[in-house]
FINUMAR-481112 format. One line per field, with one value per residue (C-alpha): residue number from 1; y, x, z. Coordinates in Angstrom, 3 decimals. Each point is the difference from the previous one (the first is absolute). Layout:
i = (NUM	...);
v = (Y	...);
u = (X	...);
w = (Z	...);
//
This chain:
i = (1	2	3	4	5	6	7	8	9	10	11	12	13	14	15	16	17	18	19	20	21	22	23	24	25	26	27	28	29	30	31	32	33	34	35	36	37	38	39	40	41	42	43	44	45	46	47	48	49	50	51	52	53	54	55	56	57	58	59	60	61	62	63	64	65	66	67	68	69	70	71	72	73	74	75	76	77	78	79	80	81	82	83	84	85	86	87	88	89	90	91	92	93	94	95	96	97	98	99	100	101	102	103	104	105	106	107	108	109	110	111	112	113	114	115	116	117	118	119	120	121	122	123	124	125	126	127	128	129	130	131	132	133	134	135	136	137	138	139	140	141	142	143	144	145	146	147	148	149	150	151	152	153	154	155	156	157	158	159	160	161	162	163	164	165	166	167	168	169	170	171	172	173	174	175	176	177	178	179	180	181	182	183	184	185	186	187	188	189	190	191	192	193	194	195	196	197	198	199	200	201	202	203	204	205	206	207	208	209	210	211	212	213	214	215	216	217	218	219	220	221	222	223	224	225	226	227	228	229	230	231	232	233	234	235	236	237	238	239	240	241	242	243	244	245	246	247	248	249	250	251	252	253	254	255	256	257	258	259	260	261	262	263	264	265	266	267	268	269	270	271	272	273	274	275	276	277	278	279	280	281	282	283	284	285	286	287	288	289	290	291	292	293	294	295	296	297	298	299	300	301	302	303	304	305	306	307	308	309	310	311	312	313	314	315	316	317	318	319	320	321	322	323	324	325	326	327	328	329	330	331	332	333	334	335	336	337	338	339	340	341	342	343	344	345	346	347	348	349	350	351	352	353	354	355	356	357	358	359	360	361	362	363	364	365	366	367	368	369	370	371	372	373	374	375	376	377	378	379	380	381	382	383	384	385	386	387	388	389	390	391	392	393	394	395	396	397	398	399	400	401	402	403	404	405	406	407	408	409	410	411	412	413	414	415	416	417	418	419	420	421	422	423	424	425	426	427);
v = (-4.014	-1.216	0.979	-1.812	-3.090	-0.040	0.100	-2.683	-2.729	0.820	-0.270	-3.410	-1.174	1.149	-2.033	-2.830	0.220	-2.777	2.453	3.473	0.693	3.242	1.272	2.474	2.903	2.225	1.973	-0.142	2.196	1.070	-2.058	0.217	-0.819	-2.705	-1.545	0.394	-1.676	-3.159	-0.066	-0.391	-2.565	-1.994	0.419	-1.090	-3.021	-0.434	-1.410	3.441	-0.836	2.885	-0.009	2.797	0.370	0.515	0.132	2.484	0.837	0.150	-0.798	2.855	1.258	-0.314	-2.609	-2.294	0.223	-0.589	-3.418	-1.518	0.732	-1.695	-3.187	-1.324	2.246	-0.013	1.546	0.828	-0.579	3.293	1.256	0.965	0.191	1.399	3.521	0.194	2.221	2.676	3.571	3.915	1.281	3.264	-1.090	-3.082	-2.168	-2.481	1.501	-1.357	-1.966	-2.421	2.537	-1.479	0.771	2.485	-1.492	1.253	-2.473	-2.737	0.127	-0.827	-3.856	-2.286	-1.943	-3.903	-1.786	-2.160	-3.256	1.617	0.500	3.552	0.494	2.560	3.338	0.971	2.694	2.773	0.248	0.316	3.381	2.523	2.013	-1.798	1.127	-1.504	-3.473	0.288	0.195	-2.675	-2.800	0.600	-0.657	-2.614	-2.019	0.870	-1.395	-2.994	-0.709	-0.415	-1.984	-2.190	-0.551	-0.876	-1.929	2.006	1.375	1.737	0.795	1.931	2.246	1.186	0.820	1.773	2.080	0.736	-0.205	0.939	-3.587	-0.641	-2.813	-1.231	-2.515	-2.916	0.809	0.274	-3.275	-1.860	1.411	-0.722	3.948	-1.109	-2.867	0.280	1.531	1.246	1.797	0.258	-0.622	-3.528	-1.346	1.557	-1.485	-3.524	-0.032	1.020	-2.483	-2.913	2.361	-0.265	3.316	1.057	2.371	1.679	-2.794	-2.810	-1.898	0.260	-1.719	2.112	-1.079	2.434	-2.031	1.260	2.662	3.319	3.032	3.480	2.782	2.916	3.050	3.331	2.027	4.105	0.834	-2.379	0.653	3.849	-0.208	-1.982	2.669	2.624	-1.939	0.459	1.688	2.092	1.026	0.963	2.493	1.123	0.701	1.541	2.581	0.536	0.588	2.689	2.008	-0.210	1.836	2.695	0.458	0.336	2.842	1.737	0.048	0.108	-0.948	-2.203	-3.293	-2.217	0.007	-0.536	-2.410	-2.253	0.756	-1.292	-2.881	-0.838	0.536	-2.109	-2.584	0.227	-0.671	-2.669	-1.366	1.005	-1.233	-4.380	1.312	0.358	3.560	2.250	3.612	1.480	-0.562	1.547	3.071	0.786	-0.471	2.702	1.784	0.453	0.409	2.988	1.727	-0.532	1.971	2.646	0.993	0.465	1.728	2.292	-0.241	0.902	-1.283	-3.519	-1.067	-1.348	-1.480	-1.832	-1.101	-1.601	-1.669	-1.843	-0.786	-1.291	-2.254	-1.036	-0.636	-2.228	-2.224	-0.858	-0.249	-3.627	-2.502	-1.331	-2.362	-1.744	-2.542	1.216	3.509	3.317	2.110	-0.051	2.490	0.860	1.488	1.998	1.377	0.619	1.707	2.230	0.776	1.436	1.967	1.553	1.148	1.207	1.454	2.329	0.797	1.870	1.564	0.896	1.562	1.834	1.301	1.228	1.458	2.170	0.975	1.482	3.618	0.275	-0.629	0.236	1.403	2.724	0.195	-0.120	3.598	1.033	1.535	0.743	3.481	1.709	3.813	2.161	0.888	3.036	2.192	-0.999	0.700	-3.186	-2.460	0.307	-2.577	-1.144	-2.498	-3.077	-3.268	1.309	0.921	2.656	-0.376	2.130	1.348	1.830	2.266	1.850	2.732	1.652	-1.440	1.588	-1.553	-1.792	-0.368	-3.651	-1.613	-3.371	-2.106	-0.537	-2.157	-1.620	1.346	-2.341	1.891	3.143	0.158	1.785	2.085	2.721	1.881	-1.114	2.843	-0.253	-3.483	0.702	2.940	-1.980	-2.525);
u = (61.749	1.582	-3.359	-2.071	1.787	0.653	-3.721	-0.913	2.302	-1.952	-3.224	1.405	1.424	-3.542	-1.704	1.764	0.532	2.400	2.251	0.555	0.633	1.972	-0.701	3.614	0.314	2.404	3.316	0.888	-0.319	1.684	2.371	-1.273	-3.466	1.333	1.486	-3.271	-1.803	2.305	-0.086	-3.815	0.365	2.545	-1.907	-3.349	-1.700	-1.687	2.265	0.586	0.236	1.409	-1.164	1.456	-3.034	-2.302	2.109	2.446	0.151	3.477	1.477	2.664	2.867	-2.681	-2.189	3.166	0.930	-4.574	0.387	3.426	-2.356	-2.541	-0.712	-0.992	0.866	-1.887	0.336	-2.341	1.509	1.147	1.169	3.349	2.145	3.168	1.606	0.535	2.673	-0.206	-0.361	0.095	-3.110	1.821	1.217	1.626	2.628	-0.151	-1.504	-2.885	-2.933	-0.378	-1.015	0.424	3.541	0.695	-0.052	3.477	1.282	-2.406	1.625	3.388	-0.793	-2.349	-2.629	1.133	-1.459	-3.032	1.776	3.233	0.663	0.505	3.653	1.739	0.588	3.354	1.496	0.413	-4.370	1.010	-1.196	2.864	-1.017	0.079	-4.005	-0.666	1.832	-1.768	-3.341	0.056	1.778	-2.353	-2.708	1.214	0.814	-3.667	-1.086	2.260	-1.237	-3.660	1.172	1.643	-3.010	-2.253	2.042	0.374	3.031	2.257	2.067	-2.527	-1.184	3.463	0.442	-3.461	1.327	3.821	-0.505	-4.162	-0.415	-3.625	-1.337	-3.255	-2.780	1.603	3.824	-1.036	-1.774	2.944	2.442	-1.805	-0.908	-4.138	-1.742	-3.190	-0.514	-4.049	-2.061	-3.146	-1.098	-1.608	2.979	2.555	-2.536	-0.302	4.254	0.283	-2.080	1.990	2.967	2.147	0.968	1.848	-1.579	1.265	-0.358	-1.179	-0.065	-3.739	-1.247	-1.896	-3.321	-1.955	-1.937	-3.789	0.514	-2.093	2.172	-0.789	1.494	1.506	-0.066	1.548	-2.055	-0.219	2.579	2.176	-1.577	0.877	3.997	0.300	-1.597	2.159	3.742	-1.133	3.104	-2.768	-1.990	2.551	1.507	-3.319	-0.673	3.120	-0.866	-3.282	0.711	2.972	-2.289	-2.427	2.031	0.977	-3.467	-0.820	3.208	-2.272	-2.914	0.712	-3.188	-1.678	0.872	-0.821	3.095	1.999	-1.862	0.155	3.512	1.391	-2.393	1.613	3.549	-0.568	-1.425	2.876	2.426	-1.678	0.676	3.462	1.237	-0.396	1.419	3.052	0.319	2.730	-0.109	1.871	-3.753	-1.768	1.950	0.138	-3.795	-0.584	2.443	-1.672	-3.493	1.525	1.608	-3.798	-1.587	3.227	-1.174	-3.575	0.504	2.613	-0.204	3.093	1.513	-1.019	3.670	-1.902	-2.666	2.228	2.485	-2.647	-2.048	3.498	1.320	-3.687	0.304	3.739	-1.122	-3.269	2.416	2.501	-2.412	-0.130	2.978	-1.533	2.395	-1.747	-2.769	-3.555	0.820	-0.225	-2.644	-1.246	1.897	-2.764	-1.299	2.892	0.148	-3.824	0.217	3.394	-1.998	-2.863	2.313	1.924	-3.380	-1.536	3.546	-0.512	-3.523	1.515	2.627	-2.701	-2.412	2.329	1.792	-4.044	-0.362	2.849	-1.063	-3.267	-0.139	-0.487	-3.267	0.271	2.226	1.866	1.920	-3.815	-0.160	2.621	-1.718	-3.337	-1.310	-0.514	-1.235	2.334	-1.615	1.791	2.530	3.799	2.938	2.246	-1.605	-3.847	-2.799	-2.125	-3.034	-0.374	-2.258	-1.421	3.379	2.003	3.371	3.385	0.937	3.098	-0.140	2.616	-2.408	-2.397	-3.097	-3.670	-2.580	-2.718	2.236	0.361	3.119	1.167	2.474	3.397	1.731	0.156	2.860	-0.525	-3.007	-0.321	-1.050	1.569	-2.546	-0.314	-2.733	-2.298	0.288	3.974	-0.207	-2.630	3.038	2.428	-1.905);
w = (-74.884	3.071	2.154	-2.441	-0.742	4.030	0.393	-2.733	1.668	3.383	-1.449	-1.828	3.343	1.730	-2.297	-0.608	-3.755	-1.411	-1.691	-1.212	-3.729	0.087	-3.707	-0.785	-2.834	1.049	-0.876	3.582	3.405	2.984	2.003	3.541	-1.383	-2.109	3.439	1.914	-2.762	-0.305	3.828	0.226	-2.994	1.943	3.701	-2.037	1.350	-3.561	-2.879	-2.464	-3.794	-2.333	-3.001	-2.509	-2.136	-2.613	-3.124	-0.629	4.056	1.649	3.322	-0.238	2.917	3.288	-1.797	-0.497	4.048	0.712	-3.090	2.001	3.459	-0.910	1.105	-3.738	-3.866	-2.807	-3.069	-3.230	-3.196	-1.303	3.236	1.626	3.289	0.804	0.420	3.413	0.583	2.389	-1.243	1.926	0.492	-1.471	-3.064	-1.748	1.453	2.863	3.617	2.763	-1.941	-2.302	-2.901	-3.442	-1.685	-2.791	-3.340	-0.398	2.779	-1.018	-3.305	1.159	0.045	-2.231	2.054	0.275	-2.944	0.763	0.979	1.381	3.540	1.561	0.601	2.747	-1.612	-0.748	1.917	-2.391	0.798	3.753	1.073	0.772	3.017	3.446	0.374	-3.152	0.900	3.303	-1.387	-2.848	2.248	2.237	-2.454	-1.359	3.559	0.653	-3.930	1.030	3.109	-1.503	-2.101	1.664	2.465	-2.868	-1.566	-3.367	-2.352	1.786	-2.700	-1.657	3.122	0.366	-3.908	0.541	2.339	-0.954	-3.768	-0.657	-1.562	-0.940	-1.477	-1.537	1.585	-1.943	0.515	4.334	-0.458	-1.544	2.321	2.836	1.622	-0.475	0.333	-2.134	-3.670	-0.035	-1.957	2.542	3.131	-0.943	-1.639	3.733	1.987	-1.796	-0.225	3.133	1.707	1.926	0.220	3.532	1.418	3.108	2.123	3.333	2.558	-2.495	-3.555	-1.593	-3.306	-2.121	-0.458	-2.088	-2.182	-0.290	2.163	-0.399	-1.185	2.218	-1.861	2.378	-1.378	1.626	2.288	-0.648	1.934	-1.748	-3.591	1.015	0.762	-2.773	-2.503	2.062	-0.267	-4.229	-1.188	-2.449	2.576	2.906	-2.986	-0.645	4.012	0.184	-2.709	1.501	3.099	-1.051	-2.006	2.999	2.173	-2.656	-1.219	3.985	-0.091	-2.444	1.228	4.012	1.927	-2.521	1.598	-2.483	-1.839	2.860	1.656	-3.214	-0.462	3.095	0.132	-3.625	1.425	3.231	-2.598	-2.499	3.130	0.968	-3.522	-1.147	3.319	-0.777	-3.970	-1.690	0.354	-1.097	1.794	-2.467	-2.018	3.220	0.427	-3.618	-0.141	3.140	-1.461	-3.170	1.427	2.190	-3.044	-1.964	3.153	0.091	-3.754	0.508	3.266	-1.704	-3.621	-2.199	-2.382	-0.148	1.213	3.183	-1.516	-2.770	3.023	1.694	-2.828	-0.618	3.833	-0.122	-2.883	0.932	3.432	-0.898	-2.375	2.422	3.097	0.064	-0.791	-3.668	-0.158	2.742	-2.175	1.035	1.359	-1.869	-0.858	-3.999	-2.562	-1.227	3.266	0.644	-3.378	0.326	3.480	-1.334	-3.347	2.457	2.268	-3.062	-1.387	3.097	0.289	-3.331	0.751	3.155	-2.143	-2.824	2.568	2.029	-3.729	-0.663	3.047	0.152	-3.510	1.796	0.848	4.261	1.109	4.106	2.282	0.246	-3.374	-1.554	1.013	-2.560	-2.990	1.945	0.012	3.904	1.200	1.832	3.268	0.135	-1.031	0.325	-1.593	0.386	2.408	0.579	0.323	-2.903	0.153	-2.155	0.813	2.473	1.895	0.965	-1.411	1.130	-3.238	-1.995	-3.258	-1.840	-0.249	1.883	0.166	0.862	2.041	-2.010	-3.416	-0.791	0.003	-1.764	2.231	-1.502	2.650	3.525	1.897	3.502	1.384	-2.040	-3.574	-2.323	-2.822	-2.409	-0.649	-3.196	-1.431	-0.084	-1.349	-3.285	-0.987	0.406	-2.176);
//
């Protein structure tokens, strides 16, 4: 999105556009990418109008920072902004990027009323550790500086970071966070007409009446990267990659499973690096797939397989910080993958137990019960011919040349035999 926005601003400048409308609907993003986007907006020679749309959209977390940086801010009805507390990529709690605040922290303080000014949070809501305070205070200073630059509500900017406060479109307009409420592009341009905005070097008056609107859609690269960073897609790529490597291990030289697995793992790594990943979940998924692979390789009573299924499901549930709005894997998908893995595992157990009940049909063990013929007289150790092969044999009774004998057992590379006549008398 950073590259997409930068290229869009360059195109607008090259084509002499009167303004750029940046439509926002986001649950948040990385701190570094957010600051890069804001730097591009602040340096843009073309006015940028932030518009949270369509109805039902939100400018949460990083979206709030971007909205504050834009020259003009607008929202569609039934939209919201705020919840700009930085949280850690490795789990809940303040961290290094303006990710949305976990729900339990968001509930510590009610959002300001429609006509009530935002207030500075109480000291009890301050982060306890020094690193968290550093991240939060840095975010507060950054967002307040943007609010000061654009003449917007600085108190709410601080409350959005410290208390994860949020506002609706109506509340944001009444509290001076945005300038316009517009349900469509036409309304937005009409209300923006004639407004003065301050660019980096000069002040301009927006003249948008009757101007042609050109929609700049993301190119294939931006769309591809957006798909890879979808939590569900990244999760599936991780599983496909792990199973691909497992199948390659079972069939060395097949190439295709290993190649697909390696590519999917690399793509999953790209997607996971920009998502709020709980690395304990990643570790549990890897351990789960490894245990299932061990069960397939060395079938036992099923302990490894059961443990693998449990680890796989548990890791999938905690893979993403699901308290962050907009991130997470659907529960139905996790349940389906867990059920499919369990069915596959139970089918493997059934096939293994069925195979164990069947007589051996290959290998040296299949010799037991076969009929052989003595190639010479011997008493004790001799030689017999069985299945077109000559084997050393041992008999407790004398055996004559050409006499049929039955194989009773296999002692290393020596067959323990007994003359067929002796067997019939024993029966």
